[in-house]
Structure formats: C-alpha cells, structure tokens
C-alpha positions as CSV (number, residue, x, y, z in Angstrom):
1,M,114.6,85.5,77.4
2,H,111.8,87.9,78.0
3,W,111.1,92.1,77.8
4,I,108.3,92.5,80.7
5,N,109.4,94.7,83.7
6,P,108.2,93.4,86.3
7,N,109.1,96.0,88.5
8,K,105.5,97.8,86.2
9,M,103.9,94.9,87.3
10,N,101.4,95.5,90.5
11,A,101.6,93.0,93.0
12,Y,98.0,91.5,93.1
13,C,97.9,90.8,88.8
14,T,95.2,89.5,86.6
15,M,97.1,89.4,83.2
16,A,95.9,88.5,79.5
17,I,97.9,86.0,77.7
18,I,97.8,85.6,74.4
19,P,99.5,82.3,73.0
20,A,101.0,82.4,69.6
21,R,102.5,79.5,68.2
22,Y,104.5,79.7,64.4
23,G,104.1,76.0,63.3
24,S,100.8,75.5,63.0
25,Q,100.0,72.6,60.7
26,R,97.2,74.4,58.7
27,L,98.6,77.8,58.6
28,P,102.3,78.1,59.0
29,G,103.3,81.1,60.6
30,K,99.9,82.2,60.9
31,P,100.5,84.8,64.0
32,L,102.2,87.0,61.6
33,I,99.6,86.6,58.1
34,Q,98.7,90.2,57.0
35,I,95.1,91.0,57.2
36,H,95.1,94.4,55.5
37,G,97.9,96.2,56.7
38,K,98.8,94.4,59.8
39,S,99.4,91.4,61.0
40,L,97.0,89.0,62.7
41,I,99.3,89.3,66.3
42,Q,98.9,93.0,65.9
43,R,95.3,92.7,65.5
44,V,94.8,90.5,68.8
45,C,97.0,93.2,70.7
46,E,95.3,96.1,69.9
47,R,91.7,94.5,70.6
48,V,92.9,93.0,73.9
49,R,94.7,96.9,74.6
50,E,91.2,97.9,75.2
51,A,90.2,95.2,77.7
52,K,89.2,97.6,81.1
53,S,89.9,95.1,83.9
54,I,93.2,93.8,83.5
55,D,95.9,95.1,84.8
56,H,98.7,93.4,82.2
57,F,99.0,91.9,79.1
58,C,101.8,90.0,77.0
59,V,102.4,87.6,74.4
60,A,103.7,84.4,74.9
61,T,105.4,82.9,71.6
62,D,108.2,79.8,70.5
63,D,109.2,81.8,67.9
64,I,111.7,84.5,67.3
65,R,109.8,85.9,64.4
66,I,107.3,86.6,66.1
67,Y,109.3,87.8,69.4
68,N,110.9,90.3,67.2
69,H,107.9,91.5,65.3
70,V,105.7,92.0,68.7
71,K,108.3,93.8,70.8
72,K,108.6,96.3,67.0
73,L,105.2,96.6,68.0
74,G,105.8,97.5,71.5
75,F,103.6,95.1,73.2
76,D,105.4,93.2,76.0
77,V,106.4,89.5,74.4
78,L,108.3,86.4,76.8
79,M,110.1,83.4,74.4
80,T,108.5,80.1,76.0
81,S,109.6,76.6,75.0
82,Y,108.8,75.2,71.8
83,E,107.9,71.8,73.4
84,Q,104.9,73.3,75.0
85,P,101.0,71.5,73.8
86,S,99.4,73.8,73.8
87,G,98.8,77.7,74.7
88,T,97.4,76.8,77.9
89,F,100.7,75.1,78.8
90,R,102.1,78.6,77.5
91,C,100.8,80.3,79.8
92,A,101.6,78.2,82.3
93,E,105.0,78.8,81.5
94,V,104.6,82.4,82.2
95,L,104.0,81.6,85.7
96,T,107.2,80.6,86.4
97,H,109.0,83.7,85.4
98,F,106.2,86.4,87.3
99,P,104.7,85.1,90.7
100,M,103.2,88.3,91.1
101,I,100.3,87.2,88.6
102,T,97.7,85.7,90.1
103,H,94.6,85.5,87.7
104,V,94.9,84.4,84.1
105,V,92.8,85.5,80.9
106,N,94.3,83.2,78.0
107,V,92.9,85.1,75.1
108,Q,93.5,82.9,71.9
109,G,96.2,84.6,69.5
110,D,94.1,83.7,66.2
111,E,91.2,86.1,67.0
112,P,91.6,89.2,65.8
113,L,87.8,89.9,66.2
114,I,87.8,89.5,69.6
115,E,85.6,91.8,71.4
116,P,87.4,93.4,74.6
117,E,84.2,93.1,76.7
118,M,84.2,89.4,76.3
119,I,88.0,89.4,78.1
120,D,86.2,92.2,80.6
121,S,83.8,89.7,81.2
122,L,86.3,86.6,82.4
123,S,88.8,89.2,83.6
124,R,86.2,90.6,86.3
125,Y,85.3,87.0,87.6
126,I,87.9,85.4,87.6
127,S,89.4,88.6,90.0
128,E,87.0,88.1,92.6
129,Q,88.3,84.1,92.7
130,S,90.3,82.7,94.5
131,G,91.5,78.8,94.7
132,L,91.2,76.2,91.5
133,K,88.9,78.1,89.5
134,I,88.5,78.2,85.6
135,A,86.0,80.3,83.4
136,T,85.1,80.5,80.3
137,L,82.2,82.0,77.4
138,V,79.8,80.2,76.1
139,H,77.0,81.8,73.3
140,R,73.7,80.5,72.5
141,I,73.4,78.6,69.6
142,D,70.9,79.7,66.9
143,S,71.8,77.8,63.8
144,T,71.7,74.2,62.9
145,A,74.7,74.5,60.9
146,D,76.9,75.5,63.9
147,L,75.0,72.9,65.8
148,E,76.1,70.4,63.0
149,N,79.7,72.0,62.2
150,N,82.0,69.1,64.6
151,N,84.2,72.9,64.2
152,I,82.3,74.7,66.5
153,V,83.0,72.5,70.3
154,K,79.8,72.4,72.4
155,V,79.2,72.6,76.2
156,V,76.4,70.9,78.3
157,I,75.8,73.2,81.4
158,N,74.4,72.6,85.1
159,S,72.5,74.4,87.3
160,N,75.1,76.4,88.5
161,G,76.6,77.2,85.4
162,N,79.3,75.1,85.5
163,A,80.1,72.7,81.9
164,M,79.5,69.1,82.6
165,Y,80.8,67.7,79.2
166,F,82.8,69.5,75.6
167,S,82.2,67.6,72.5
168,R,82.5,68.4,68.8
169,Q,78.9,66.5,68.8
170,A,75.9,68.2,69.2
171,I,75.0,67.3,73.0
172,P,72.8,67.1,74.9
173,F,70.9,65.0,71.8
174,V,67.0,65.1,71.2
175,R,65.8,61.4,70.9
176,D,63.4,60.9,68.0
177,Q,63.7,64.6,66.4
178,P,65.8,64.8,63.2
179,T,68.5,67.5,63.9
180,I,66.8,70.7,62.3
181,K,64.5,70.7,65.4
182,W,66.6,70.3,68.1
183,L,66.8,74.1,68.5
184,N,62.9,74.0,69.6
185,Q,63.5,71.3,72.0
186,G,65.9,73.6,74.3
187,T,68.9,75.8,74.5
188,F,72.5,74.6,73.1
189,Y,75.7,76.6,73.9
190,K,79.0,76.7,72.0
191,H,82.2,77.2,73.7
192,I,84.0,80.2,73.0
193,G,87.9,79.1,73.4
194,M,89.1,81.9,76.1
195,Y,89.8,80.6,79.3
196,A,90.4,82.4,82.8
197,Y,92.3,81.1,85.5
198,T,93.0,81.5,89.2
199,S,97.1,80.7,88.9
200,Q,96.8,78.1,91.4
201,A,94.0,76.6,89.3
202,L,96.9,77.0,86.1
203,S,99.9,75.5,88.0
204,A,97.5,72.6,88.7
205,I,96.4,71.6,85.5
206,E,99.2,71.8,84.0
207,K,100.5,68.6,86.0
208,L,97.8,66.4,84.7
209,S,97.5,63.5,82.2
210,I,95.8,63.4,79.3
211,H,92.2,61.7,80.0
212,P,91.4,59.4,77.1
213,Y,88.4,61.8,76.1
214,E,90.9,64.5,75.9
215,S,92.7,62.3,72.9
216,M,89.7,61.2,71.4
217,E,87.6,64.3,70.7
218,K,91.0,67.1,70.7
219,L,89.7,68.7,73.6
220,E,92.3,69.9,76.6
221,Q,89.2,70.7,79.2
222,L,88.1,67.3,78.7
223,S,90.8,66.1,81.4
224,W,90.3,69.3,83.7
225,L,86.6,68.1,84.2
226,A,88.0,64.6,84.2
227,S,90.5,65.1,87.0
228,G,87.2,66.7,89.1
229,F,88.0,70.8,87.9
230,Q,84.9,72.7,87.4
231,I,84.6,74.6,84.4
232,Q,82.2,78.2,85.3
233,C,80.4,78.8,81.9
234,L,79.6,82.7,81.4
235,E,77.3,83.3,78.8
236,T,77.9,86.1,76.9
237,N,76.0,87.6,73.7
238,L,79.2,88.6,71.8
239,E,81.1,86.2,69.1
240,S,84.0,86.4,67.7
241,K,85.7,84.3,64.6
242,G,88.9,82.3,65.2
243,I,91.5,81.7,61.5
244,D,92.2,78.1,61.7
245,T,91.9,77.4,58.2
246,E,92.5,79.5,54.5
247,E,88.5,79.6,54.2
248,D,88.5,80.9,57.7
249,L,91.2,84.1,57.0
250,R,89.5,84.5,54.1
251,L,86.4,85.4,55.9
252,V,87.5,87.0,58.7
253,S,90.0,89.6,56.0
254,D,86.2,90.2,54.7
255,M,84.6,91.4,57.8
256,I,87.3,93.2,59.4
257,R,87.5,94.9,55.8
258,D,83.2,95.9,56.1
259,K,84.1,96.6,59.4
260,E,87.0,99.0,59.2
261,N,85.1,100.6,55.6
262,S,82.2,101.4,57.9
263,L,84.4,103.7,59.8
264,P,83.9,107.1,60.3
C-alpha cells in the first residue's frame, strides 16, 4: 500500500526518505507528537521540502496512523514492514517498490530542526557517486560535555575523509590528560546521524549480518565498516537536535518556540 505515483519520478532519482516508526520505547507514537501546533513528522517533512537538490521525498512508516496523518498533510508516504529493525532497512524496503531510485538520503524522522542545507550537502555528494558508496555528516566537537556524553556518537576520520570507527565513548583517547584538556590536543568529531547511499550500497548493507561491534555499541554503521564498506564523512558547520527523550522534547520545543517567535 503506497501513495507515491512512480510516473512522476525521474528515471535517475535522488530521493530523501524519512523513516517514521510508531513504537519508540521512550516516546511511543513519537512522529505524531504535537509541537506548537504541528506534529513532529510534519515539521521534519517541511524541512526536507525546502532542500533544493533532491528529486523527491517520502515518509516510510510501519503504522497506519502515521500513514493516514502524513497523507492528509499532502506528503508522499509508503507503508513498510513492522518487522524492519532500523530506518536503514525501512529505506531499503522503499527501493524494492521504486527501482528507478539511484541514490537515497536517509533523514531522521525525529529531527524537526534539520537544516535543508545539510540534506543538500549529502544529496549533492552522493548524486555524483556510483557503486558501493555511503556518506554521512560530522560536526566538530567544541565542548567537553559533548565529548563525555555517551548519547552523542563520536567518529574518527582518516586522511581521505573516511570513517575509521564510531563510538559512544570519546575517541581518540588522549593518554595522560584529563578529559577537560582533550579538546586542546586535537580535533574531535560528533556524528550527525543522516546518511546518503547509492542504491547499490543500500541494497548491499541490508544483507549484512550484525557484527559484535554493532551489538556492543548499538551502532549499525559498525557492521558496515567491519564488512569493508567505506563511509565518507562530510564536515558541516550546521547542527540539528534529535528527540529521543522527554527532556529532548522539551528542549526542542523551546528552541522551535524561540525560533518562530523571532520571525517577522
């Protein structure tokens, strides 16, 4: 069951997909949570709509309530299997319906502050790639609090801009120095969890087995790295804020309120 008209899509198509799962453990029904008069998923869709370099976008959901809500808003939406373990697998399922998609940008469905320019940077990069290519965004860490926060994923990058490892711990480790001095010793990066893939790469990583590193850190990209895939890291000066907890919801709600109140 889907609403997208494939006849309106280009033969060569970069598509943004917004996975939206109903059954969040900490915030059930999260995509439908209202933030100052709009649902979370509506706010994400409105941000993605402003991106200039994608051909099309849709929401991929596992729940008829989200499906009906997004359809009523006028955005394209696709029903995907309830059994999918992650947004990446949900995006891969979309590919089975639309083989004309050649490149995919996976936009987190819980980031209503995502900047369209962030989507564009990934879209422009991946649209020039072929084969088994994956890209993501990173941002320089400028606070010890972020460095020590295990909910913020860190990444070490090689000289070619490819990820070497992702971890919830602060990496690289600075020996013989207290953490408060680490930022003076080198450059640290946080991972912004938005990915772009060629369709070949997305189809391939869907078939991978879970590596023990992924099981330990709860980071799916570690299975990709362990299987030999390269993940190109594009640095951005922009940031976003996802909603995983009630505290995140309060913080993001305040940020949106302040932003909207400042508009002329």
